[in-house]
LONUMI-746631 format. One line per field, with one value per residue: residue number from 1; chain; z, y, x of N, C-alpha, C in turn. Coordinates in nm, 2 decimals. Layout:
# residues N
k <- c(NUM / ...);
c <- c(A / ...);
n_up <- c(Z / ...);
n_north <- c(Y / ...);
n_east <- c(X / ...);
ca_up <- c(Z / ...);
ca_north <- c(Y / ...);
ca_east <- c(X / ...);
c_up <- c(Z / ...);
c_north <- c(Y / ...);
c_east <- c(X / ...);
END
This chain:
# residues 104
k <- c(1 / 2 / 3 / 4 / 5 / 6 / 7 / 8 / 9 / 10 / 11 / 12 / 13 / 14 / 15 / 16 / 17 / 18 / 19 / 20 / 21 / 22 / 23 / 24 / 25 / 26 / 27 / 28 / 29 / 30 / 31 / 32 / 33 / 34 / 35 / 36 / 37 / 38 / 39 / 40 / 41 / 42 / 43 / 44 / 45 / 46 / 47 / 48 / 49 / 50 / 51 / 52 / 53 / 54 / 55 / 56 / 57 / 58 / 59 / 60 / 61 / 62 / 63 / 64 / 65 / 66 / 67 / 68 / 69 / 70 / 71 / 72 / 73 / 74 / 75 / 76 / 77 / 78 / 79 / 80 / 81 / 82 / 83 / 84 / 85 / 86 / 87 / 88 / 89 / 90 / 91 / 92 / 93 / 94 / 95 / 96 / 97 / 98 / 99 / 100 / 101 / 102 / 103 / 104);
c <- c(A / A / A / A / A / A / A / A / A / A / A / A / A / A / A / A / A / A / A / A / A / A / A / A / A / A / A / A / A / A / A / A / A / A / A / A / A / A / A / A / A / A / A / A / A / A / A / A / A / A / A / A / A / A / A / A / A / A / A / A / A / A / A / A / A / A / A / A / A / A / A / A / A / A / A / A / A / A / A / A / A / A / A / A / A / A / A / A / A / A / A / A / A / A / A / A / A / A / A / A / A / A / A / A);
n_up <- c(16.54 / 16.58 / 16.41 / 16.43 / 16.34 / 16.43 / 16.44 / 16.33 / 16.29 / 16.13 / 16.07 / 15.80 / 15.65 / 15.33 / 15.10 / 15.19 / 15.21 / 15.41 / 15.49 / 15.57 / 15.69 / 15.70 / 15.90 / 15.96 / 16.12 / 16.12 / 16.22 / 16.04 / 15.86 / 15.81 / 15.50 / 15.32 / 15.30 / 15.13 / 15.05 / 14.90 / 14.72 / 14.89 / 15.08 / 15.21 / 15.06 / 15.14 / 15.18 / 15.29 / 15.44 / 15.46 / 15.66 / 15.70 / 15.47 / 15.29 / 15.12 / 14.97 / 15.03 / 14.89 / 15.00 / 14.90 / 14.99 / 15.26 / 15.53 / 15.61 / 15.88 / 16.22 / 16.26 / 16.28 / 16.05 / 16.00 / 15.82 / 15.91 / 16.12 / 16.31 / 16.21 / 16.18 / 15.94 / 15.80 / 15.69 / 15.51 / 15.41 / 15.11 / 15.11 / 14.89 / 14.57 / 14.34 / 14.02 / 14.01 / 14.26 / 14.59 / 14.86 / 15.12 / 15.22 / 15.51 / 15.65 / 15.96 / 16.27 / 16.56 / 16.78 / 16.66 / 16.50 / 16.19 / 15.89 / 15.60 / 15.32 / 15.08 / 14.80 / 14.71);
n_north <- c(8.67 / 8.62 / 8.38 / 8.28 / 8.25 / 8.45 / 8.33 / 8.36 / 8.26 / 8.33 / 8.32 / 8.41 / 8.53 / 8.52 / 8.61 / 8.41 / 8.19 / 8.03 / 8.12 / 8.05 / 8.27 / 8.31 / 8.46 / 8.59 / 8.70 / 8.82 / 8.90 / 9.14 / 9.31 / 9.64 / 9.74 / 9.95 / 10.30 / 10.55 / 10.88 / 11.00 / 11.20 / 11.27 / 11.08 / 10.79 / 10.54 / 10.21 / 9.93 / 9.61 / 9.32 / 8.98 / 8.74 / 8.47 / 8.38 / 8.46 / 8.68 / 9.01 / 9.29 / 9.56 / 9.86 / 10.13 / 10.36 / 10.47 / 10.66 / 10.98 / 11.05 / 11.07 / 10.71 / 10.74 / 10.56 / 10.35 / 10.19 / 9.85 / 9.84 / 9.67 / 9.55 / 9.45 / 9.22 / 9.14 / 8.88 / 8.81 / 8.61 / 8.68 / 8.80 / 8.75 / 8.60 / 8.66 / 8.65 / 8.67 / 8.74 / 8.65 / 8.71 / 8.97 / 9.20 / 9.34 / 9.61 / 9.68 / 9.85 / 9.73 / 9.76 / 9.74 / 9.94 / 10.02 / 10.07 / 10.05 / 9.88 / 9.61 / 9.40 / 9.06);
n_east <- c(6.29 / 5.94 / 5.77 / 5.52 / 5.18 / 4.90 / 4.58 / 4.24 / 3.91 / 3.61 / 3.25 / 3.05 / 2.74 / 2.65 / 2.43 / 2.26 / 2.42 / 2.65 / 2.98 / 3.32 / 3.56 / 3.89 / 4.14 / 4.46 / 4.76 / 5.10 / 5.43 / 5.62 / 5.89 / 5.98 / 6.11 / 6.15 / 6.07 / 5.91 / 5.84 / 5.55 / 5.31 / 5.07 / 5.10 / 5.27 / 5.48 / 5.53 / 5.73 / 5.73 / 5.88 / 5.80 / 5.91 / 5.84 / 5.70 / 5.88 / 5.84 / 5.78 / 5.58 / 5.40 / 5.27 / 5.09 / 4.96 / 5.00 / 4.92 / 5.07 / 5.30 / 5.16 / 5.21 / 5.57 / 5.77 / 6.04 / 6.30 / 6.37 / 6.20 / 5.95 / 5.63 / 5.29 / 5.16 / 4.85 / 4.65 / 4.36 / 4.09 / 3.89 / 3.56 / 3.41 / 3.42 / 3.68 / 3.83 / 4.11 / 4.21 / 4.26 / 4.30 / 4.29 / 4.52 / 4.65 / 4.82 / 4.95 / 5.02 / 5.21 / 5.04 / 4.79 / 4.69 / 4.55 / 4.73 / 4.73 / 4.59 / 4.57 / 4.49 / 4.56);
ca_up <- c(16.52 / 16.60 / 16.28 / 16.46 / 16.30 / 16.51 / 16.35 / 16.37 / 16.19 / 16.15 / 15.97 / 15.76 / 15.57 / 15.20 / 15.02 / 15.25 / 15.22 / 15.51 / 15.44 / 15.67 / 15.66 / 15.78 / 15.92 / 16.04 / 16.11 / 16.17 / 16.22 / 15.92 / 15.88 / 15.71 / 15.41 / 15.26 / 15.31 / 15.04 / 15.05 / 14.78 / 14.73 / 15.01 / 15.17 / 15.20 / 15.00 / 15.23 / 15.14 / 15.41 / 15.42 / 15.54 / 15.66 / 15.69 / 15.33 / 15.20 / 15.02 / 15.00 / 15.00 / 14.87 / 15.04 / 14.84 / 15.05 / 15.40 / 15.56 / 15.67 / 16.02 / 16.29 / 16.32 / 16.20 / 16.01 / 15.95 / 15.78 / 16.02 / 16.22 / 16.30 / 16.20 / 16.15 / 15.81 / 15.82 / 15.57 / 15.53 / 15.29 / 15.06 / 15.13 / 14.76 / 14.47 / 14.23 / 13.94 / 14.02 / 14.39 / 14.69 / 15.00 / 15.15 / 15.31 / 15.59 / 15.72 / 16.08 / 16.38 / 16.66 / 16.87 / 16.59 / 16.41 / 16.05 / 15.81 / 15.46 / 15.28 / 14.94 / 14.77 / 14.62);
ca_north <- c(8.71 / 8.52 / 8.35 / 8.22 / 8.33 / 8.46 / 8.29 / 8.38 / 8.22 / 8.38 / 8.28 / 8.52 / 8.48 / 8.59 / 8.56 / 8.28 / 8.09 / 8.05 / 8.11 / 8.07 / 8.37 / 8.29 / 8.58 / 8.56 / 8.81 / 8.79 / 9.02 / 9.17 / 9.41 / 9.75 / 9.74 / 10.08 / 10.40 / 10.66 / 10.99 / 11.03 / 11.33 / 11.29 / 10.96 / 10.72 / 10.41 / 10.13 / 9.79 / 9.52 / 9.18 / 8.88 / 8.64 / 8.33 / 8.35 / 8.51 / 8.77 / 9.15 / 9.35 / 9.70 / 9.94 / 10.26 / 10.48 / 10.48 / 10.80 / 11.04 / 11.03 / 10.95 / 10.69 / 10.74 / 10.43 / 10.34 / 10.05 / 9.76 / 9.84 / 9.56 / 9.58 / 9.33 / 9.21 / 9.05 / 8.82 / 8.78 / 8.56 / 8.77 / 8.75 / 8.73 / 8.54 / 8.73 / 8.55 / 8.68 / 8.79 / 8.56 / 8.76 / 9.11 / 9.21 / 9.46 / 9.65 / 9.75 / 9.86 / 9.63 / 9.78 / 9.71 / 10.05 / 9.99 / 10.17 / 10.04 / 9.74 / 9.58 / 9.26 / 8.98);
ca_east <- c(6.15 / 5.84 / 5.70 / 5.39 / 5.06 / 4.78 / 4.47 / 4.11 / 3.82 / 3.47 / 3.16 / 2.96 / 2.63 / 2.65 / 2.32 / 2.20 / 2.52 / 2.75 / 3.12 / 3.42 / 3.66 / 4.01 / 4.22 / 4.58 / 4.86 / 5.23 / 5.52 / 5.70 / 5.99 / 5.98 / 6.23 / 6.17 / 5.96 / 5.93 / 5.74 / 5.48 / 5.24 / 5.00 / 5.11 / 5.40 / 5.49 / 5.60 / 5.76 / 5.76 / 5.93 / 5.74 / 6.01 / 5.79 / 5.66 / 5.99 / 5.77 / 5.78 / 5.45 / 5.40 / 5.15 / 5.11 / 4.89 / 5.01 / 4.91 / 5.19 / 5.31 / 5.22 / 5.34 / 5.69 / 5.81 / 6.18 / 6.35 / 6.40 / 6.10 / 5.85 / 5.49 / 5.21 / 5.09 / 4.74 / 4.59 / 4.21 / 4.02 / 3.79 / 3.42 / 3.35 / 3.51 / 3.73 / 3.91 / 4.26 / 4.24 / 4.21 / 4.32 / 4.31 / 4.64 / 4.64 / 4.94 / 4.92 / 5.13 / 5.21 / 4.93 / 4.67 / 4.64 / 4.56 / 4.80 / 4.69 / 4.55 / 4.57 / 4.44 / 4.65);
c_up <- c(16.53 / 16.47 / 16.30 / 16.41 / 16.41 / 16.42 / 16.41 / 16.26 / 16.22 / 16.04 / 15.93 / 15.67 / 15.45 / 15.12 / 15.06 / 15.25 / 15.32 / 15.45 / 15.55 / 15.61 / 15.76 / 15.78 / 16.00 / 16.02 / 16.17 / 16.15 / 16.09 / 15.95 / 15.77 / 15.63 / 15.36 / 15.28 / 15.22 / 15.04 / 14.91 / 14.80 / 14.86 / 15.11 / 15.15 / 15.13 / 15.09 / 15.18 / 15.27 / 15.36 / 15.51 / 15.55 / 15.65 / 15.55 / 15.24 / 15.09 / 15.07 / 14.95 / 14.99 / 14.91 / 14.99 / 14.89 / 15.20 / 15.44 / 15.62 / 15.82 / 16.10 / 16.24 / 16.23 / 16.17 / 15.95 / 15.91 / 15.90 / 16.12 / 16.20 / 16.30 / 16.19 / 16.00 / 15.83 / 15.69 / 15.60 / 15.40 / 15.24 / 15.08 / 15.00 / 14.67 / 14.36 / 14.15 / 13.97 / 14.16 / 14.49 / 14.84 / 15.00 / 15.25 / 15.38 / 15.66 / 15.84 / 16.18 / 16.47 / 16.76 / 16.79 / 16.50 / 16.27 / 15.97 / 15.66 / 15.44 / 15.13 / 14.92 / 14.68 / 14.58);
c_north <- c(8.59 / 8.50 / 8.30 / 8.31 / 8.33 / 8.44 / 8.31 / 8.34 / 8.27 / 8.32 / 8.39 / 8.46 / 8.57 / 8.53 / 8.43 / 8.17 / 8.12 / 8.03 / 8.14 / 8.17 / 8.34 / 8.42 / 8.54 / 8.68 / 8.75 / 8.91 / 9.02 / 9.28 / 9.51 / 9.75 / 9.88 / 10.17 / 10.51 / 10.76 / 11.00 / 11.16 / 11.35 / 11.18 / 10.91 / 10.59 / 10.33 / 9.99 / 9.72 / 9.38 / 9.09 / 8.76 / 8.50 / 8.29 / 8.39 / 8.60 / 8.92 / 9.20 / 9.50 / 9.76 / 10.08 / 10.38 / 10.47 / 10.62 / 10.85 / 11.03 / 11.11 / 10.82 / 10.70 / 10.59 / 10.44 / 10.20 / 9.98 / 9.75 / 9.72 / 9.61 / 9.45 / 9.34 / 9.10 / 9.00 / 8.78 / 8.72 / 8.66 / 8.71 / 8.71 / 8.67 / 8.63 / 8.64 / 8.56 / 8.73 / 8.69 / 8.62 / 8.91 / 9.11 / 9.34 / 9.49 / 9.73 / 9.76 / 9.75 / 9.64 / 9.78 / 9.82 / 10.02 / 10.10 / 10.17 / 9.90 / 9.73 / 9.44 / 9.19 / 8.85);
c_east <- c(6.06 / 5.76 / 5.56 / 5.28 / 4.96 / 4.66 / 4.34 / 4.02 / 3.68 / 3.38 / 3.07 / 2.85 / 2.63 / 2.54 / 2.26 / 2.30 / 2.63 / 2.89 / 3.21 / 3.53 / 3.78 / 4.09 / 4.34 / 4.67 / 4.99 / 5.32 / 5.60 / 5.80 / 5.98 / 6.12 / 6.26 / 6.05 / 6.00 / 5.81 / 5.68 / 5.41 / 5.17 / 5.01 / 5.25 / 5.38 / 5.58 / 5.61 / 5.80 / 5.80 / 5.86 / 5.84 / 5.96 / 5.76 / 5.78 / 5.93 / 5.79 / 5.64 / 5.47 / 5.27 / 5.17 / 5.04 / 4.88 / 5.01 / 5.04 / 5.18 / 5.21 / 5.15 / 5.46 / 5.73 / 5.96 / 6.21 / 6.40 / 6.30 / 6.00 / 5.71 / 5.42 / 5.16 / 4.98 / 4.68 / 4.44 / 4.16 / 3.91 / 3.65 / 3.36 / 3.46 / 3.55 / 3.82 / 4.06 / 4.30 / 4.18 / 4.21 / 4.33 / 4.43 / 4.63 / 4.77 / 4.90 / 5.03 / 5.11 / 5.09 / 4.79 / 4.62 / 4.66 / 4.62 / 4.75 / 4.65 / 4.56 / 4.51 / 4.54 / 4.57);
END
């Protein structure tokens, strides 16, 4: 698996202050998919960080997701400061379709 991060940096203007927002994505592997009421719960493994991430509101198929399948997990600095959150994490297919997001 390719552990290389695809990195993008953008500048935004928040209240007259310029802030750099770093975004990067890398491949991850689906560990578990569980059907909930109106959506699916998906756990993915990020082999570079050796972390697992939970996404609780992935829409039902399409696309079908199976354990072992490769997806992208994207990390993005938050535009605003929160005391206990630093990044937005986006789960997406290999062709860039966004499935769900969360903050850590």
